[in-house]
Backbone as a printed PyTorch tensor [residue, N CA C, xyz], in Angstrom:
tensor([[[-261.3750,  140.2160,   46.4000],
         [-260.9150,  138.8730,   46.7400],
         [-261.5490,  138.4300,   48.0530]],

        [[-262.0890,  137.2300,   48.0610],
         [-262.7310,  136.6870,   49.2420],
         [-261.7550,  135.7760,   49.9830]],

        [[-261.4530,  136.1340,   51.2160],
         [-260.5570,  135.3280,   52.0380],
         [-261.3780,  134.3660,   52.8780]],

        [[-261.0120,  133.0970,   52.8300],
         [-261.7550,  132.0750,   53.5510],
         [-261.0860,  131.7740,   54.8920]],

        [[-261.8990,  131.4970,   55.8780],
         [-261.3790,  131.2110,   57.2060],
         [-260.4940,  129.9650,   57.1970]],

        [[-260.8010,  129.0190,   56.3270],
         [-259.9930,  127.7970,   56.2580],
         [-258.6000,  128.0430,   55.6770]],

        [[-258.4020,  129.2120,   55.0480],
         [-257.0870,  129.5520,   54.5140],
         [-256.2310,  130.3170,   55.5190]],

        [[-256.7850,  130.5820,   56.7120],
         [-256.0570,  131.3160,   57.7410],
         [-254.8800,  130.4810,   58.2500]],

        [[-253.6910,  131.0670,   58.2240],
         [-252.4830,  130.3970,   58.6990],
         [-252.1300,  130.8440,   60.1150]],

        [[-252.2350,  132.1510,   60.3630],
         [-251.9140,  132.7010,   61.6870],
         [-252.6360,  134.0250,   61.8590]],

        [[-252.9340,  134.3540,   63.1220],
         [-253.5960,  135.6240,   63.4140],
         [-252.8360,  136.3680,   64.5040]],

        [[-252.4990,  137.6220,   64.2210],
         [-251.7940,  138.4490,   65.1860],
         [-252.6290,  139.6450,   65.5940]],

        [[-252.0070,  140.5540,   66.3760],
         [-252.7320,  141.7280,   66.8510],
         [-253.0000,  142.7200,   65.7290]],

        [[-252.0300,  142.8760,   64.8120],
         [-252.1630,  143.8780,   63.7650],
         [-252.5520,  143.3050,   62.4110]],

        [[-252.2620,  142.0280,   62.1870],
         [-252.6010,  141.4470,   60.8960],
         [-252.6870,  139.9280,   60.9770]],

        [[-253.3110,  139.3680,   59.9440],
         [-253.4620,  137.9210,   59.8470],
         [-252.7560,  137.4320,   58.5910]],

        [[-252.3730,  136.1600,   58.5920],
         [-251.6870,  135.5640,   57.4490],
         [-252.5700,  134.4850,   56.8570]],

        [[-252.7950,  134.5630,   55.5360],
         [-253.6320,  133.6070,   54.8220],
         [-252.8350,  132.9240,   53.7160]],

        [[-253.2410,  131.7160,   53.3850],
         [-252.7600,  131.0910,   52.1600],
         [-253.4060,  131.8310,   51.0050]],

        [[-252.6180,  132.2450,   50.0280],
         [-253.1680,  132.9940,   48.9060],
         [-254.0790,  132.0730,   48.0910]],

        [[-255.3200,  132.5030,   47.7790],
         [-256.2640,  131.6490,   47.0490],
         [-255.6930,  131.1500,   45.7240]],

        [[-255.7620,  129.8490,   45.5260],
         [-255.3470,  129.1920,   44.2800],
         [-253.8710,  129.3720,   43.9520]],

        [[-253.0650,  129.6640,   44.9480],
         [-251.6280,  129.8330,   44.7250],
         [-250.8830,  129.2790,   45.9410]],

        [[-250.3860,  128.0640,   45.8200],
         [-249.7960,  127.3730,   46.9640],
         [-248.4950,  127.9970,   47.4500]],

        [[-247.7910,  128.7010,   46.5960],
         [-246.4870,  129.2290,   46.9740],
         [-246.5160,  130.6850,   47.4400]],

        [[-247.7160,  131.2070,   47.6880],
         [-247.8340,  132.5780,   48.1670],
         [-248.6310,  132.6380,   49.4700]],

        [[-248.1910,  133.5120,   50.3660],
         [-248.9500,  133.8340,   51.5630],
         [-249.3870,  135.2870,   51.4830]],

        [[-250.4380,  135.6250,   52.1870],
         [-250.9700,  136.9820,   52.1700],
         [-251.0710,  137.5030,   53.5920]],

        [[-250.2790,  138.5450,   53.9050],
         [-250.3420,  139.1890,   55.2090],
         [-251.3590,  140.3230,   55.1250]],

        [[-252.4540,  140.1900,   55.8490],
         [-253.5690,  141.1320,   55.7430],
         [-253.6340,  142.0150,   56.9790]],

        [[-253.5890,  143.3200,   56.7600],
         [-253.6800,  144.2750,   57.8540],
         [-255.0990,  144.3210,   58.3970]],

        [[-255.2250,  144.2480,   59.7330],
         [-256.5380,  144.3090,   60.3620],
         [-257.1450,  145.6930,   60.1450]],

        [[-258.4460,  145.7330,   59.9360],
         [-259.1240,  147.0130,   59.7580],
         [-259.3770,  147.6330,   61.1240]],

        [[-258.9040,  148.8700,   61.3180],
         [-259.1300,  149.5620,   62.5860],
         [-260.5500,  150.0970,   62.6500]],

        [[-261.0620,  150.1710,   63.8480],
         [-262.3870,  150.7570,   64.0410],
         [-262.3000,  151.7920,   65.1520]],

        [[-263.1330,  152.8060,   65.0700],
         [-263.1610,  153.8210,   66.1100],
         [-261.8720,  154.6080,   66.2410]],

        [[-261.2580,  154.9490,   65.1060],
         [-259.9840,  155.6620,   65.1680],
         [-260.1000,  156.9970,   65.8830]],

        [[-261.2510,  157.6510,   65.6870],
         [-261.3910,  158.9730,   66.2790],
         [-261.4780,  158.9110,   67.8040]],

        [[-261.7920,  157.7210,   68.3710],
         [-261.8620,  157.5900,   69.8190],
         [-260.5400,  157.1210,   70.4250]],

        [[-259.5970,  156.7010,   69.6040],
         [-258.3530,  156.1640,   70.1470],
         [-257.4990,  157.2960,   70.7060]],

        [[-257.1010,  157.2090,   71.9740],
         [-256.3580,  158.3110,   72.6060],
         [-254.8890,  158.3080,   72.2330]],

        [[-254.2140,  159.3880,   72.6120],
         [-252.7690,  159.4500,   72.4760],
         [-252.2850,  159.7820,   71.0860]],

        [[-250.9470,  159.7630,   70.9680],
         [-250.2880,  160.1230,   69.7260],
         [-250.6360,  159.1590,   68.6020]],

        [[-250.7510,  157.8600,   68.9270],
         [-251.0680,  156.8780,   67.9030],
         [-252.4420,  157.1340,   67.2990]],

        [[-253.4080,  157.4680,   68.1470],
         [-254.7410,  157.7860,   67.6500],
         [-254.7310,  159.0140,   66.7580]],

        [[-253.9140,  159.9980,   67.1250],
         [-253.7910,  161.2150,   66.3230],
         [-253.2590,  160.8920,   64.9280]],

        [[-252.1930,  160.0880,   64.8720],
         [-251.6080,  159.7420,   63.5740],
         [-252.5910,  158.9430,   62.7240]],

        [[-253.3020,  158.0100,   63.3420],
         [-254.2370,  157.1870,   62.5810],
         [-255.4410,  157.9900,   62.0820]],

        [[-255.7960,  159.0360,   62.8090],
         [-256.9190,  159.8720,   62.3930],
         [-256.5430,  160.7820,   61.2250]],

        [[-255.3490,  161.3970,   61.3040],
         [-254.9470,  162.3750,   60.3010],
         [-254.0410,  161.7990,   59.2140]],

        [[-253.4470,  160.6410,   59.4840],
         [-252.6370,  159.9580,   58.4810],
         [-253.1120,  158.5060,   58.3830]],

        [[-254.2560,  158.2820,   57.7440],
         [-254.8470,  156.9360,   57.7150],
         [-253.9640,  155.8820,   57.0780]],

        [[-253.0020,  156.3000,   56.2350],
         [-252.1140,  155.3230,   55.6090],
         [-251.0490,  154.8210,   56.5880]],

        [[-250.9640,  155.4290,   57.7690],
         [-249.9350,  155.0490,   58.7380],
         [-250.0710,  153.5970,   59.1770]],

        [[-251.2970,  153.0570,   59.1700],
         [-251.4650,  151.6710,   59.6070],
         [-250.9030,  150.6750,   58.6060]],

        [[-250.5360,  151.1590,   57.4100],
         [-249.9040,  150.2870,   56.4170],
         [-248.3900,  150.4960,   56.3590]],

        [[-247.8700,  151.2460,   57.3110],
         [-246.4450,  151.5790,   57.2690],
         [-245.5630,  150.3370,   57.3290]],

        [[-246.0030,  149.3270,   58.0760],
         [-245.1960,  148.1130,   58.1800],
         [-245.0640,  147.4210,   56.8310]],

        [[-246.0840,  147.5490,   55.9640],
         [-246.0110,  146.9690,   54.6200],
         [-244.9270,  147.6700,   53.8160]],

        [[-244.9440,  149.0050,   53.8490],
         [-243.9350,  149.7700,   53.1120],
         [-242.5330,  149.4540,   53.6310]],

        [[-242.4010,  149.3550,   54.9590],
         [-241.0880,  149.0830,   55.5570],
         [-240.5600,  147.7160,   55.1330]],

        [[-241.4360,  146.7060,   55.1050],
         [-240.9920,  145.3580,   54.7570],
         [-240.5830,  145.2730,   53.2850]],

        [[-241.3850,  145.8510,   52.4030],
         [-241.0530,  145.8220,   50.9780],
         [-239.7540,  146.5790,   50.7140]],

        [[-239.6300,  147.7530,   51.3160],
         [-238.4320,  148.5730,   51.1190],
         [-237.1910,  147.8510,   51.6240]],

        [[-237.2920,  147.2680,   52.8220],
         [-236.1150,  146.6150,   53.3970],
         [-235.7620,  145.3460,   52.6230]],

        [[-236.7640,  144.5810,   52.2370],
         [-236.5180,  143.3750,   51.4390],
         [-235.7950,  143.7300,   50.1480]],

        [[-236.2440,  144.7880,   49.4820],
         [-235.6230,  145.2050,   48.2160],
         [-234.1650,  145.5990,   48.4190]],

        [[-233.8970,  146.3810,   49.4550],
         [-232.5200,  146.8180,   49.7220],
         [-231.6080,  145.6310,   50.0380]],

        [[-232.1060,  144.7030,   50.8550],
         [-231.2810,  143.5540,   51.2340],
         [-231.0560,  142.6390,   50.0360]],

        [[-232.0660,  142.4880,   49.1740],
         [-231.8980,  141.6790,   47.9660],
         [-230.8040,  142.2670,   47.0710]],

        [[-230.7880,  143.5820,   46.9380],
         [-229.7730,  144.2270,   46.1020],
         [-228.3780,  144.0750,   46.6990]],

        [[-228.2620,  144.2610,   48.0100],
         [-226.9510,  144.0990,   48.6700],
         [-226.4660,  142.6550,   48.5450]],

        [[-227.3880,  141.7100,   48.6960],
         [-227.0230,  140.3000,   48.6020],
         [-226.5210,  139.9660,   47.1980]],

        [[-227.1730,  140.5280,   46.1870],
         [-226.7570,  140.2970,   44.8010],
         [-225.3410,  140.8280,   44.5690]],

        [[-225.0540,  142.0270,   45.0770],
         [-223.7450,  142.6400,   44.8830],
         [-222.6430,  141.8720,   45.6230]],

        [[-222.9980,  141.2760,   46.7660],
         [-221.9980,  140.5530,   47.5550],
         [-221.9340,  139.0690,   47.2200]],

        [[-222.8360,  138.6120,   46.3560],
         [-222.8080,  137.2200,   45.9380],
         [-223.2650,  136.2270,   46.9830]],

        [[-224.1590,  136.6570,   47.8850],
         [-224.7200,  135.7500,   48.8800],
         [-226.2390,  135.8310,   48.8140]],

        [[-226.9060,  134.9130,   49.4870],
         [-228.3680,  134.9310,   49.4360],
         [-228.9330,  135.8770,   50.4960]],

        [[-230.0960,  136.4210,   50.2100],
         [-230.7820,  137.2410,   51.1900],
         [-231.4450,  136.3340,   52.2260]],

        [[-231.3900,  136.6940,   53.5150],
         [-232.0180,  135.8760,   54.5480],
         [-233.5020,  136.1770,   54.7530]],

        [[-234.0580,  137.0780,   53.9330],
         [-235.4460,  137.4990,   54.1000],
         [-236.3550,  136.7850,   53.0870]],

        [[-237.4910,  136.2920,   53.5540],
         [-238.4810,  135.6890,   52.6620],
         [-238.9470,  136.7470,   51.6660]],

        [[-238.8300,  136.5060,   50.3510],
         [-239.1240,  137.5330,   49.3490],
         [-240.5720,  138.0180,   49.3680]],

        [[-240.7430,  139.3300,   49.2990],
         [-242.0750,  139.9130,   49.1570],
         [-242.4730,  139.8890,   47.6830]],

        [[-243.7690,  139.8950,   47.4400],
         [-244.2730,  139.8060,   46.0640],
         [-245.2750,  140.9030,   45.7160]],

        [[-245.2310,  142.0100,   46.4690],
         [-246.0870,  143.1410,   46.1340],
         [-247.3230,  143.2460,   47.0200]],

        [[-248.1100,  144.2940,   46.7600],
         [-249.2930,  144.6110,   47.5660],
         [-250.5570,  144.3790,   46.7410]],

        [[-251.5860,  143.8910,   47.4100],
         [-252.8630,  143.6860,   46.7500],
         [-253.9520,  144.3970,   47.5490]],

        [[-254.8890,  145.0130,   46.8430],
         [-255.9850,  145.7260,   47.4910],
         [-257.1580,  144.7790,   47.7160]],

        [[-257.6310,  144.7250,   48.9560],
         [-258.8010,  143.9260,   49.3050],
         [-259.9900,  144.8660,   49.4720]],

        [[-261.0880,  144.3730,   49.9550],
         [-262.2870,  145.2120,   50.0470],
         [-262.1020,  146.4210,   50.9590]],

        [[-261.5180,  146.1970,   52.1450],
         [-261.4210,  147.2820,   53.1180],
         [-260.0050,  147.5080,   53.6350]],

        [[-259.0370,  146.8000,   53.0840],
         [-257.6720,  146.9210,   53.5980],
         [-256.6710,  146.5200,   52.5190]],

        [[-255.4110,  146.4460,   52.8840],
         [-254.3630,  146.0300,   51.9620],
         [-253.6910,  144.7600,   52.4770]],

        [[-253.1810,  143.9740,   51.5440],
         [-252.4670,  142.7630,   51.9120],
         [-251.0940,  142.7340,   51.2560]],

        [[-250.1290,  142.1840,   51.9600],
         [-248.7770,  142.0330,   51.4290],
         [-248.5660,  140.5830,   51.0150]],

        [[-248.2310,  140.3670,   49.7480],
         [-247.9690,  139.0260,   49.2580],
         [-246.5130,  138.6650,   49.5250]],

        [[-246.3050,  137.4750,   50.0650],
         [-244.9720,  137.0000,   50.4290],
         [-244.7940,  135.5650,   49.9390]],

        [[-243.6170,  135.2530,   49.4330],
         [-243.3300,  133.8890,   49.0010],
         [-243.3540,  132.9540,   50.2000]],

        [[-244.0910,  131.8490,   50.0680],
         [-244.1130,  130.8590,   51.1410],
         [-242.7910,  130.1100,   51.1810]],

        [[-242.2200,  129.9780,   52.3500],
         [-240.9790,  129.2220,   52.5190],
         [-241.3590,  127.7530,   52.6770]],

        [[-240.9630,  126.9450,   51.7020],
         [-241.4100,  125.5530,   51.6530],
         [-240.2390,  124.5860,   51.6450]],

        [[-240.5200,  123.3520,   52.0380],
         [-239.5470,  122.2830,   51.9670],
         [-239.4920,  121.7480,   50.5380]],

        [[-238.6040,  120.7980,   50.2890],
         [-238.4150,  120.2790,   48.9340],
         [-239.6790,  119.6440,   48.3790]],

        [[-240.5050,  119.0430,   49.2560],
         [-241.7310,  118.3780,   48.8030],
         [-242.9080,  119.3390,   48.6880]],

        [[-242.6610,  120.6310,   48.9320],
         [-243.7260,  121.6230,   48.8170],
         [-244.4280,  121.9290,   50.1240]],

        [[-244.1650,  121.1350,   51.1630],
         [-244.7950,  121.3790,   52.4620],
         [-244.2280,  122.6540,   53.0890]],

        [[-245.0230,  123.2830,   53.9270],
         [-244.5900,  124.5070,   54.5980],
         [-243.3480,  124.2200,   55.4370]],

        [[-242.3660,  125.1250,   55.3740],
         [-241.1290,  124.9390,   56.1090],
         [-241.3280,  124.9440,   57.6170]],

        [[-240.4070,  124.3050,   58.3160],
         [-240.4520,  124.2660,   59.7770],
         [-239.7950,  125.5090,   60.3630]],

        [[-240.3710,  126.0320,   61.4230],
         [-239.7220,  127.1220,   62.1380],
         [-238.5220,  126.5630,   62.9030]],

        [[-237.6280,  127.4430,   63.3050],
         [-236.4810,  127.0080,   64.1020],
         [-236.9680,  126.3570,   65.3880]],

        [[-238.0260,  126.8830,   65.9490],
         [-238.6150,  126.3300,   67.1580],
         [-239.0870,  124.8880,   66.9260]],

        [[-239.7570,  124.6460,   65.7870],
         [-240.2450,  123.3070,   65.4580],
         [-239.0950,  122.3660,   65.1310]],

        [[-238.1010,  122.8910,   64.4430],
         [-236.9400,  122.0840,   64.0770],
         [-236.2520,  121.5440,   65.3320]],

        [[-236.0950,  122.4130,   66.3160],
         [-235.4460,  122.0050,   67.5640],
         [-236.3390,  121.0400,   68.3410]],

        [[-237.6470,  121.3230,   68.3970],
         [-238.5840,  120.4760,   69.1450],
         [-238.6700,  119.0670,   68.5650]],

        [[-238.4910,  118.9470,   67.2370],
         [-238.5630,  117.6390,   66.5730],
         [-237.1970,  116.9620,   66.4880]],

        [[-236.2240,  117.5060,   67.2000],
         [-234.8760,  116.9360,   67.2620],
         [-234.2290,  116.8430,   65.8810]],

        [[-234.4710,  117.8610,   65.0480],
         [-233.8890,  117.9040,   63.7090],
         [-232.8090,  118.9740,   63.5900]],

        [[-232.4810,  119.5950,   64.7140],
         [-231.4560,  120.6390,   64.6870],
         [-230.0890,  119.9710,   64.8320]],

        [[-229.5110,  119.5780,   63.7020],
         [-228.2360,  118.8620,   63.7000],
         [-227.0810,  119.7850,   63.3040]],

        [[-225.9250,  119.2040,   63.0530],
         [-224.7390,  119.9920,   62.6920],
         [-224.9480,  120.7570,   61.3860]],

        [[-225.6500,  120.1410,   60.4430],
         [-225.9080,  120.7980,   59.1640],
         [-226.8170,  122.0120,   59.3530]],

        [[-227.8350,  121.8440,   60.2040],
         [-228.7410,  122.9600,   60.4920],
         [-228.0070,  124.0680,   61.2340]],

        [[-227.0960,  123.6900,   62.1250],
         [-226.2990,  124.6680,   62.8590],
         [-225.4290,  125.4840,   61.9000]],

        [[-224.8110,  124.8040,   60.9320],
         [-223.9760,  125.5090,   59.9540],
         [-224.8070,  126.4870,   59.1350]],

        [[-226.0170,  126.0550,   58.7420],
         [-226.9050,  126.9280,   57.9640],
         [-227.3490,  128.1260,   58.7970]],

        [[-227.5960,  127.8950,   60.0850],
         [-228.0120,  128.9870,   60.9710],
         [-226.8760,  129.9930,   61.1620]],

        [[-225.6470,  129.4980,   61.2500],
         [-224.5010,  130.4040,   61.3960],
         [-224.2880,  131.2420,   60.1340]],

        [[-224.4710,  130.6330,   58.9710],
         [-224.3650,  131.3870,   57.7150],
         [-225.4440,  132.4550,   57.6500]],

        [[-226.6310,  132.0870,   58.0940],
         [-227.7550,  133.0230,   58.1660],
         [-227.4190,  134.1930,   59.0910]],

        [[-226.8960,  133.8840,   60.2880],
         [-226.5660,  134.9190,   61.2620],
         [-225.5000,  135.8670,   60.7260]],

        [[-224.5020,  135.3070,   60.0470],
         [-223.4460,  136.1440,   59.4640],
         [-224.0250,  137.1130,   58.4350]],

        [[-224.9940,  136.6270,   57.6660],
         [-225.5760,  137.4720,   56.6150],
         [-226.3500,  138.6500,   57.1900]],

        [[-226.9030,  138.4860,   58.3880],
         [-227.6260,  139.5940,   59.0240],
         [-226.7070,  140.7950,   59.2240]],

        [[-225.4750,  140.5230,   59.6520],
         [-224.5050,  141.5890,   59.8840],
         [-223.8940,  142.0760,   58.5710]],

        [[-223.5720,  141.1480,   57.6770],
         [-222.9370,  141.5130,   56.4060],
         [-223.8280,  142.4010,   55.5550]],

        [[-225.1290,  142.1100,   55.5450],
         [-226.0610,  142.8310,   54.6780],
         [-226.7630,  143.9970,   55.3740]],

        [[-226.5130,  144.1720,   56.6750],
         [-227.1480,  145.2820,   57.3860],
         [-228.6290,  145.1030,   57.6050]],

        [[-229.0490,  143.8660,   57.8750],
         [-230.4740,  143.5890,   58.0940],
         [-230.9370,  144.2150,   59.4090]],

        [[-232.0830,  144.8770,   59.3590],
         [-232.7210,  145.3930,   60.5660],
         [-233.7690,  144.3670,   60.9830]],

        [[-233.5360,  143.7030,   62.1010],
         [-234.4610,  142.6750,   62.5810],
         [-234.6940,  142.9010,   64.0600]],

        [[-235.6820,  143.7140,   64.3700],
         [-235.9290,  144.0940,   65.7540],
         [-236.7410,  143.0990,   66.5400]],

        [[-237.3090,  142.0890,   65.8560],
         [-238.1550,  141.1090,   66.5510],
         [-237.8190,  139.7090,   66.0550]],

        [[-236.5670,  139.3470,   66.1740],
         [-236.0800,  138.0700,   65.6650],
         [-236.1950,  137.0100,   66.7580]],

        [[-236.8600,  135.8860,   66.4420],
         [-236.9950,  134.8090,   67.4220],
         [-237.1810,  133.4750,   66.7040]],

        [[-237.2660,  132.3940,   67.4790],
         [-237.2750,  131.0480,   66.8950],
         [-238.5350,  130.7370,   66.0910]],

        [[-239.5930,  131.5370,   66.2550],
         [-240.8460,  131.2450,   65.5470],
         [-240.9960,  132.0040,   64.2370]],

        [[-240.1370,  133.0000,   63.9830],
         [-240.2370,  133.6850,   62.6900],
         [-239.0100,  133.4440,   61.8050]],

        [[-238.2480,  132.4020,   62.1400],
         [-237.1860,  131.9180,   61.2700],
         [-237.6320,  130.5590,   60.7430]],

        [[-237.7920,  130.4500,   59.4290],
         [-238.3700,  129.2460,   58.8230],
         [-237.3820,  128.6090,   57.8560]],

        [[-237.2490,  127.2850,   57.9510],
         [-236.3580,  126.5360,   57.0780],
         [-237.0600,  126.1800,   55.7700]],

        [[-236.4290,  126.5460,   54.6350],
         [-237.0080,  126.2510,   53.3430],
         [-235.9580,  125.8470,   52.3240]],

        [[-236.4140,  125.3430,   51.1980],
         [-235.5160,  124.8600,   50.1530],
         [-234.9100,  126.0210,   49.3660]],

        [[-233.5920,  125.9590,   49.2010],
         [-232.8700,  126.9580,   48.4090],
         [-231.7280,  126.2350,   47.7040]],

        [[-231.8590,  126.0820,   46.3900],
         [-230.8470,  125.3530,   45.6060],
         [-230.5800,  123.9580,   46.1840]],

        [[-231.6970,  123.2700,   46.4880],
         [-231.6430,  121.8910,   47.0060],
         [-231.0100,  121.7770,   48.3850]],

        [[-230.9530,  122.8750,   49.1170],
         [-230.4870,  122.8620,   50.4990],
         [-231.5560,  123.5060,   51.3700]],

        [[-231.7150,  122.9920,   52.6010],
         [-232.6490,  123.5950,   53.5420],
         [-231.9270,  124.6640,   54.3440]],

        [[-232.3930,  125.9020,   54.1990],
         [-231.7390,  127.0360,   54.8590],
         [-232.8010,  127.9210,   55.5180]],

        [[-232.4070,  128.7200,   56.5090],
         [-233.3720,  129.5590,   57.2340],
         [-233.6250,  130.9180,   56.5740]],

        [[-234.8630,  131.3710,   56.7150],
         [-235.2970,  132.6900,   56.2380],
         [-236.0750,  133.4000,   57.3400]],

        [[-235.9610,  134.7370,   57.3780],
         [-236.8170,  135.5430,   58.2570],
         [-238.1570,  135.7530,   57.5380]],

        [[-239.2520,  135.4550,   58.2080],
         [-240.5630,  135.6400,   57.5710],
         [-241.3380,  136.8100,   58.1640]],

        [[-240.8320,  137.3910,   59.2410],
         [-241.5400,  138.5100,   59.8740],
         [-240.5770,  139.2230,   60.8320]],

        [[-240.9500,  140.4350,   61.2570],
         [-240.1520,  141.1390,   62.2520],
         [-238.9230,  141.8440,   61.7180]],

        [[-238.9080,  142.1940,   60.4310],
         [-237.7540,  142.8840,   59.8500],
         [-238.1700,  144.2510,   59.3110]],

        [[-237.1790,  145.1020,   59.0880],
         [-237.4460,  146.4630,   58.6170],
         [-237.5230,  147.4280,   59.7930]],

        [[-237.0690,  148.6510,   59.5860],
         [-237.0530,  149.6710,   60.6430],
         [-238.3730,  150.4290,   60.6240]],

        [[-239.1960,  150.2100,   61.6490],
         [-240.5260,  150.8220,   61.6830],
         [-240.5970,  152.0220,   62.6240]],

        [[-239.4730,  152.3980,   63.1900],
         [-239.4570,  153.5450,   64.0890],
         [-239.5590,  154.8520,   63.3110]],

        [[-240.1710,  155.8670,   63.9460],
         [-240.3260,  157.1670,   63.3070],
         [-238.9530,  157.7510,   62.9580]],

        [[-237.9920,  157.5770,   63.8800],
         [-236.6000,  157.9400,   63.6120],
         [-235.8340,  156.6280,   63.4430]],

        [[-235.4780,  156.2500,   62.2200],
         [-234.8920,  154.9320,   61.9430],
         [-233.4270,  154.8050,   62.3670]],

        [[-233.1950,  154.8030,   63.6740],
         [-231.8300,  154.7510,   64.1830],
         [-231.1070,  153.4740,   63.7660]],

        [[-231.8270,  152.3380,   63.7590],
         [-231.1810,  151.0650,   63.4190],
         [-230.7480,  151.0320,   61.9530]],

        [[-231.4240,  151.8000,   61.1190],
         [-231.0660,  151.8430,   59.7050],
         [-229.7750,  152.6280,   59.4880]],

        [[-229.6440,  153.7380,   60.1790],
         [-228.5320,  154.6510,   59.9150],
         [-227.3560,  154.5200,   60.8850]],

        [[-227.5920,  153.8880,   62.0320],
         [-226.5130,  153.7490,   63.0140],
         [-226.2750,  152.2580,   63.2670]],

        [[-225.2120,  151.6980,   62.6880],
         [-224.9500,  150.2590,   62.8140],
         [-224.9030,  149.7530,   64.2470]],

        [[-224.4200,  150.5540,   65.1910],
         [-224.2930,  150.1150,   66.5750],
         [-225.6380,  149.6970,   67.1460]],

        [[-226.6710,  150.4950,   66.9050],
         [-228.0130,  150.1710,   67.3930],
         [-228.5330,  148.9060,   66.7300]],

        [[-228.3260,  148.7870,   65.4320],
         [-228.8150,  147.6230,   64.6640],
         [-228.1500,  146.3360,   65.1360]],

        [[-226.8360,  146.3800,   65.2780],
         [-226.0900,  145.1870,   65.6800],
         [-226.3820,  144.7970,   67.1270]],

        [[-226.5140,  145.7960,   67.9860],
         [-226.8070,  145.5070,   69.3910],
         [-228.1220,  144.7390,   69.5220]],

        [[-229.1430,  145.1500,   68.7690],
         [-230.4430,  144.4800,   68.8340],
         [-230.3520,  143.0500,   68.3060]],

        [[-229.6330,  142.8530,   67.2110],
         [-229.4990,  141.5100,   66.6550],
         [-228.7440,  140.6030,   67.6200]],

        [[-227.6670,  141.1050,   68.2120],
         [-226.9300,  140.3190,   69.1990],
         [-227.8510,  139.9010,   70.3580]],

        [[-228.6740,  140.8260,   70.8020],
         [-229.5890,  140.5430,   71.9120],
         [-230.5840,  139.4520,   71.5240]],

        [[-231.1370,  139.5420,   70.3280],
         [-232.1040,  138.5370,   69.8510],
         [-231.4450,  137.1670,   69.7000]],

        [[-230.2490,  137.1350,   69.1310],
         [-229.5620,  135.8650,   68.9030],
         [-229.1030,  135.2300,   70.2150]],

        [[-228.7320,  136.0420,   71.1870],
         [-228.3490,  135.5200,   72.5030],
         [-229.5360,  134.8340,   73.1710]],

        [[-230.7020,  135.4740,   73.0930],
         [-231.9150,  134.8900,   73.6700],
         [-232.3180,  133.6240,   72.9130]],

        [[-232.2020,  133.6630,   71.6000],
         [-232.5510,  132.5220,   70.7660],
         [-231.6670,  131.3170,   71.0730]],

        [[-230.3810,  131.5700,   71.2740],
         [-229.4240,  130.4880,   71.5300],
         [-229.8280,  129.6720,   72.7520]],

        [[-230.3090,  130.3320,   73.7890],
         [-230.7170,  129.6330,   75.0080],
         [-231.8880,  128.6860,   74.7540]],

        [[-232.7140,  129.0070,   73.7460],
         [-233.8920,  128.1910,   73.4660],
         [-233.5800,  126.9660,   72.6200]],

        [[-232.4290,  126.9530,   71.9800],
         [-232.0970,  125.8310,   71.0970],
         [-230.8280,  125.1050,   71.5460]],

        [[-230.5020,  125.2370,   72.8120],
         [-229.3660,  124.5120,   73.3550],
         [-228.0240,  124.9540,   72.8370]],

        [[-227.8910,  126.2290,   72.5270],
         [-226.6360,  126.7600,   71.9830],
         [-226.1270,  127.9230,   72.8250]],

        [[-224.9760,  128.3980,   72.4450],
         [-224.4110,  129.6250,   73.0040],
         [-224.0560,  130.5400,   71.8430]],

        [[-224.4050,  131.8120,   71.9640],
         [-224.0810,  132.7850,   70.9280],
         [-222.7740,  133.4770,   71.2850]],

        [[-221.7630,  133.2910,   70.4370],
         [-220.4740,  133.9470,   70.6500],
         [-220.4960,  135.2950,   69.9380]],

        [[-220.6570,  136.3360,   70.7120],
         [-220.8040,  137.6820,   70.1500],
         [-219.5800,  138.1060,   69.3440]],

        [[-218.3770,  137.8160,   69.8460],
         [-217.1590,  138.2620,   69.1800],
         [-216.9550,  137.5950,   67.8220]],

        [[-217.3520,  136.3130,   67.7120],
         [-217.1670,  135.5750,   66.4670],
         [-218.4260,  135.5150,   65.6200]],

        [[-219.5550,  135.9410,   66.2190],
         [-220.8510,  135.9480,   65.5310],
         [-221.2450,  134.5560,   65.0330]],

        [[-221.1590,  133.5840,   65.9250],
         [-221.5580,  132.2240,   65.5910],
         [-222.2450,  131.5770,   66.7890]],

        [[-223.0840,  130.5680,   66.4840],
         [-223.6760,  129.7200,   67.5140],
         [-222.7720,  128.4990,   67.6920]],

        [[-222.6240,  128.0530,   68.9280],
         [-221.9540,  126.7810,   69.1820],
         [-222.8720,  125.9560,   70.0770]],

        [[-222.8620,  124.6390,   69.8630],
         [-223.6750,  123.7580,   70.6900],
         [-223.0810,  123.6660,   72.0830]],

        [[-223.9420,  123.7570,   73.0900],
         [-223.4780,  123.6420,   74.4590],
         [-223.2240,  122.1840,   74.8050]],

        [[-222.2220,  121.9400,   75.5920],
         [-221.9120,  120.5720,   76.0190],
         [-222.9740,  120.0810,   76.9880]],

        [[-223.3810,  118.8280,   76.7920],
         [-224.4180,  118.2570,   77.6590],
         [-223.7560,  117.6590,   78.9070]]])
C-alpha cells in the first residue's frame, strides 16, 4: 500500500496518522520505522534489538484494550468511550493500525474537545456528554494514561454528538499496574481530568466524578 503525503493527518514521535486510501471512514496509525537499533543505548535499545516486535507493542495494547472495553460496555448496556479499532495491516516496512474515524453527522472529521471549546461550542449539552463519557471511564475500567483535550474527539453516535478517546489508552507498562490495581488507574484518570477541566473553564469534582462549569 502506498501512503501519500497529502493523506497525512498528524505526525508524532512514534507514529503518523493517515487517511486510509479510498476509505473515508478509516484512519491508519502507522508505526515509524526505527533505524540504527543496534546503536541505541540502554534498556530500550536492548529490547528493540532482541525483541524487534516490541516497537509494535502499542498496537497490541490498543486492540486488546479496545476489545475488552467493548465487551464490558456491551454487558453493562452503555457505549464504549474508545474509538473502535479495525485491525492491523502490513505495509512495506512496518505495520499500521486501522481505526474508525470519528466523524460528525455530515461526515466531516469530528472536533477535538480543545477545538470545541475554542470555537465556543462547549455548551450544557456538550458538558452532559462529557460527564457521561467521564463516568464510563471509571465504570468500564478504562486505562487512559495520556488523556487530554486534543485526543478526545466529538463524533456522531445514534444521532447524538458524543466524545471518544482516539489515542493514549491501554496499559503499555511492562508491569501493567493500572490494569490490575484500580487505585493506580483511577488516580491517573482523576489527574488527567483535573488538568483538562482547567483548560475548558470547568472544575472536576473528584468525589462525584463530574465536571461543573466555573462561575464567571
